[in-house]
C-alpha positions in Angstrom: -6.5 -20.1 -3.4 -7.8 -17.4 -5.8 -7.4 -18.3 -9.5 -7.1 -14.6 -10.4 -8.2 -14.4 -14.0 -8.9 -10.7 -14.7 -11.2 -9.8 -17.5 -8.3 -8.3 -19.4 -4.8 -7.1 -19.2 -4.0 -4.5 -21.8 -0.4 -4.5 -23.1 0.3 -1.0 -24.3 1.7 -0.5 -27.8 4.1 2.5 -27.4 5.7 1.6 -24.1 6.5 -1.6 -22.1 3.5 -1.3 -19.8 0.3 -3.1 -18.7 -3.1 -2.1 -17.4 -4.9 -4.9 -15.6 -8.6 -4.9 -15.0 -10.0 -7.3 -12.3 -13.5 -7.5 -13.8 -15.7 -5.7 -16.3 -17.5 -2.6 -14.9 -18.1 1.0 -15.9 -15.2 2.4 -13.9 -12.1 0.7 -12.6 -9.3 2.4 -10.7 -5.8 1.9 -9.3 -2.4 3.4 -9.2 0.4 3.3 -11.8 3.7 1.9 -10.6 7.1 2.1 -12.4 9.8 -0.5 -11.9 12.2 -2.2 -14.3 11.2 -5.7 -13.2 7.4 -5.4 -12.6 5.5 -8.3 -14.2 2.1 -8.8 -15.7 1.2 -11.3 -12.9 2.1 -8.7 -10.3 -0.1 -6.2 -12.0 -3.0 -8.6 -12.0 -2.6 -9.3 -8.3 -2.5 -5.6 -7.5 -5.7 -5.1 -9.5 -7.5 -7.6 -7.4 -6.2 -5.9 -4.3 -7.8 -2.7 -5.5 -11.1 -4.4 -6.0 -11.1 -5.4 -2.3 -9.9 -1.9 -1.2 -12.7 -0.2 -2.9 -15.2 -2.8 -1.7 -14.2 -2.6 1.9 -14.8 1.1 1.7 -18.2 0.7 0.0 -17.1 2.2 -3.3 -18.6 0.8 -6.5 -15.4 0.7 -8.6 -13.6 -2.3 -10.0 -10.0 -2.8 -9.2 -7.3 -2.0 -11.8 -3.5 -1.5 -11.7 -1.0 -0.2 -14.3 2.7 -0.9 -14.4 5.4 0.6 -16.5 8.5 -1.4 -17.0 11.3 1.1 -17.2 14.6 2.0 -15.5 15.3 5.5 -14.1 17.2 6.8 -17.1 14.2 6.1 -19.3 11.4 7.0 -16.9 10.4 10.4 -18.2 9.9 9.2 -21.8 8.2 6.0 -20.7 5.7 8.0 -18.5 5.0 10.4 -21.3 4.2 7.6 -23.7 2.1 5.8 -21.1 0.0 8.9 -20.4 -0.5 9.5 -24.1 -1.8 6.0 -24.6 -4.0 5.6 -21.6 -5.5 9.1 -21.9 -8.6 7.9 -23.8 -9.4 5.4 -21.1 -9.0 8.1 -18.4 -11.1 10.6 -20.3 -13.9 7.9 -20.6 -13.6 7.1 -16.9 -13.0 3.5 -17.8 -9.7 3.7 -15.9 -8.7 6.2 -13.2 -5.2 6.2 -11.9 -2.8 8.0 -9.5 0.6 7.5 -8.0 2.1 4.2 -6.8 5.6 2.7 -6.3 8.1 4.7 -8.4 5.7 7.4 -9.6 4.8 10.9 -8.4 1.9 13.4 -8.8 3.8 15.5 -11.4 4.1 12.4 -13.6 0.3 12.4 -14.3 -0.7 16.0 -14.4 -1.4 15.7 -18.1 -4.2 13.2 -17.3 -7.7 14.3 -16.3 -8.3 14.1 -12.5 -4.6 14.5 -11.7 -4.3 18.2 -11.1 -1.2 18.7 -9.0 -3.0 21.5 -7.1 -5.9 19.3 -5.8 -6.3 18.6 -2.1 -4.7 15.2 -2.1 -1.5 16.6 -3.6 -1.1 19.5 -1.2 1.9 19.5 1.1 1.3 18.0 4.6 4.1 17.4 7.2 6.8 17.5 4.5 5.0 15.2 2.0 1.9 15.2 -0.2 -1.3 14.6 1.7 -2.2 11.4 -0.2 1.1 9.9 0.9 0.7 11.0 4.5 -2.8 9.6 4.9 -1.7 6.3 3.5 0.9 6.0 6.2 -1.7 7.3 8.7 -4.0 4.4 7.8 -1.3 1.8 8.4 -0.5 3.5 11.8 -4.1 3.6 12.9 -4.7 0.0 12.0 -1.7 -1.2 14.0 -2.6 1.1 16.9 -6.2 -0.3 16.9 -4.9 -3.9 16.9 -2.5 -3.3 19.8 -4.7 -1.0 21.8 -2.1 1.8 21.6 1.4 2.6 20.2 3.1 4.4 23.1 6.3 2.5 23.9 5.8 0.0 21.1 8.5 -0.9 18.6 8.2 -0.9 14.8 10.2 -2.3 11.9 9.4 -0.9 8.4 10.3 -2.5 5.1 11.0 0.1 2.5 11.7 3.7 3.7 10.1 5.3 0.6 7.0 7.4 0.4 4.6 5.3 2.4 7.2 3.8 4.7 8.5 7.2 5.6 5.0 8.5 6.3 4.2 5.5 8.4 7.4 5.8 10.4 6.6 9.5 11.0 3.1 8.9 12.3 4.1 5.9 14.3 6.7 8.0 16.1 4.2 10.9 16.6 2.1 8.4 18.5 4.9 7.2 20.8 6.2 4.2 18.9 10.0 3.6 18.4 11.3 2.8 14.9 14.0 0.1 15.7 14.7 -1.1 12.2 14.0 -0.2 8.5 15.2 -1.2 5.1 15.8 0.2 1.6 16.9 -1.5 -1.6 20.5 -1.0 -0.4 20.1 -2.9 2.9 18.7 -2.6 6.4 19.7 -1.0 9.7 18.8 -1.7 13.3 19.0 0.4 16.5 17.4 -0.9 19.7 17.0 2.6 21.1 15.3 3.7 17.9 15.9 6.2 15.1 15.0 9.9 14.9 12.4 9.7 12.1 12.6 13.4 11.2 16.4 13.1 10.8 15.8 10.0 8.6 13.4 12.0 6.4 16.0 14.8 6.0 18.7 12.3 5.1 16.4 10.6 2.6 15.9 14.0 0.9 19.7 14.3 0.6 20.7 10.7 -0.2 17.6 8.8 -1.3 17.6 5.1 -0.5 21.3 5.4 0.5 20.4 7.2 3.7 21.2 4.0 5.5 24.9 4.5 4.8 24.8 7.8 6.7 23.6 6.7 10.1 26.8 5.4 11.8 25.3 1.9 12.2 26.1 -1.4 10.5 24.3 -1.9 7.2 22.9 -5.4 6.9 21.2 -7.3 4.1 17.7 -5.9 3.4 16.2 -9.3 4.3 17.6 -9.1 7.9 14.8 -6.7 8.6 12.5 -9.7 9.0 14.7 -11.1 11.8 14.1 -8.1 14.0 12.0 -8.5 17.2 9.3 -5.7 17.2 5.7 -5.2 18.1 4.8 -4.2 14.5 6.1 -5.2 11.2 5.2 -3.0 8.2 5.8 -4.8 4.9 6.2 -1.9 2.5 7.8 -3.0 -0.8 6.9 -5.7 -3.3 4.4 -8.6 -3.2 4.7 -11.9 -1.4 7.3 -11.1 1.2 5.5 -13.0 4.0 5.7 -16.6 2.8 5.5 -19.7 4.9 9.2 -19.8 5.9 9.3 -16.1 6.8 6.0 -16.2 8.7 7.3 -19.1 10.7 10.3 -17.1 11.9 8.9 -13.6 12.5 9.2 -12.2 16.0 6.4 -9.6 15.9 2.9 -9.3 17.3 1.2 -7.5 14.4 1.8 -7.3 10.6 0.4 -4.0 9.3 1.0 -3.8 5.5 2.0 -0.6 3.9 2.2 -2.3 0.5 -0.4 -4.4 -1.3 -0.4 -8.3 -1.4 2.4 -8.9 1.1 1.2 -12.4 2.1 1.3 -15.7 0.3 -1.5 -18.2 1.1 0.8 -20.4 3.1 2.3 -17.4 4.9 -1.1 -16.1 6.0 -2.0 -19.6 7.4 1.2 -19.8 9.4 0.7 -16.3 10.9 -2.8 -17.3 11.9 -1.6 -20.6 13.5 1.1 -18.7 15.4 -1.3 -16.1 16.8 0.4 -13.2 14.9 -2.2 -10.6 14.0 -2.2 -10.3 10.2 -4.0 -7.2 9.2 -5.5 -6.9 5.7 -3.4 -4.8 3.3 -6.6 -3.5 1.6 -7.6 -1.9 5.0 -4.2 -0.8 6.3 -3.1 1.1 3.2 -6.5 2.4 2.2 -5.8 6.0 3.4 -5.3 7.6 0.0 -8.3 5.8 -1.4 -10.4 7.1 1.4 -9.2 10.6 0.7 -9.9 10.4 -3.0 -13.3 8.7 -2.7 -14.8 10.7 0.3 -17.1 13.4 -1.0 -17.0 16.9 0.5 -13.5 17.0 1.9 -12.2 20.6 1.8 -9.2 20.6 4.1 -6.3 18.4 4.9 -7.5 18.1 8.5 -10.8 16.8 7.3 -9.1 14.2 5.2 -6.9 13.1 8.1 -10.0 12.8 10.4 -11.9 10.8 7.7 -9.0 8.3 7.4 -8.6 7.9 11.1 -12.2 7.2 11.7 -12.7 4.8 8.8 -9.6 2.7 9.2 -10.2 2.4 13.0 -13.8 1.3 12.5 -12.9 -1.2 9.8 -10.0 -2.7 11.9 -12.2 -3.0 15.0 -14.9 -4.8 13.0 -12.4 -7.1 11.2 -10.6 -7.9 14.5 -13.9 -9.4 15.9 -14.0 -12.1 13.2 -13.2 -15.5 14.8 -11.1 -16.3 11.7 -8.9 -13.3 12.2 -8.8 -9.7 10.8 -7.8 -10.6 7.3 -10.8 -12.9 6.8 -12.9 -10.4 8.7 -12.0 -7.6 6.2 -12.6 -10.0 3.3 -16.1 -10.6 4.5 -16.8 -6.9 4.8 -15.6 -6.3 1.3 -17.5 -9.2 -0.3 -20.7 -8.3 1.4 -20.5 -4.9 -0.4 -19.5 -6.5 -3.7 -22.6 -8.7 -3.7 -24.7 -5.6 -3.6 -23.6 -4.5 -7.1 -21.5 -7.2 -8.9 -23.1 -9.9 -10.9 -22.7 -13.4 -9.3 -20.6 -14.7 -12.2 -18.2 -11.8 -11.9 -17.7 -12.0 -8.1 -14.0 -12.4 -7.3 -13.0 -15.6 -5.5 -10.9 -14.0 -2.7 -8.4 -11.3 -2.1 -4.9 -11.3 -3.7 -2.4 -13.7 -2.1 1.0 -14.0 -3.8 
């Protein structure tokens, strides 16, 4: 199991926040998340996940991740202080960042490289393009693993930015969303939910949209008891542990969030024959969009993500040890082309 000892984790001075760097290199990058309970350890795990995401795409960046510990009433002041303190790192291109859980493009417009008018932040199907193409990547990976999504059933943990985008694209490709969750609970409907209506309700009620569907609201954890073709873990780290992996009734796990598996959970899924796709491939859509040179239109970004995620998933699926290990081998082959041997990571993040 990876020891995960990043080169450094900076504790900021003016705000309760961390910036974790996975290893020392000229440029490291990763999103900034905001949550009242985010931990330093979580930030480190997410930095390692970014290392593998860049590597599987052939990008010579190190992984990083920032986290701001703040509640909603304090978020604006916390973000302002955070941006002021990390600005020198961003200006020097030591640390590049964008949105993540709990943050939005407008939060970082004061930082270089985060112009709210750039391509990745333009509207697309009712959301920003970077959010849509992240959900697109999750969808394409699941579609590739199953050989198609028409008539398939999907359960999505977390109907936030990426969860909503994933549900939308899954439904556009013929899948049926039969269950989803928010922090306020989970809901199930065998005949499926109208995703466009859900997105409208989310705009009105946020995470409490589940209370406006006319169906029983269950505990959020009940989502993992649902029988479906695809499960999309889309919230916090480590939700697929040994016990949960042993009881899942799904064919494919296609992560929308980073680091969903524990080491034991991944082993159980492999033993049971459940396809456990790599998080750092599935949710790489926005990273592909940001790192692909020459993209001028949203349609070009969508096509680039579709092509790259499909190719990576097809290659990883051919590995006899399964697609997670297959993706790990692709990433590490690239890392060895530019990272010193003593700085090579010892495996992807597992919670």
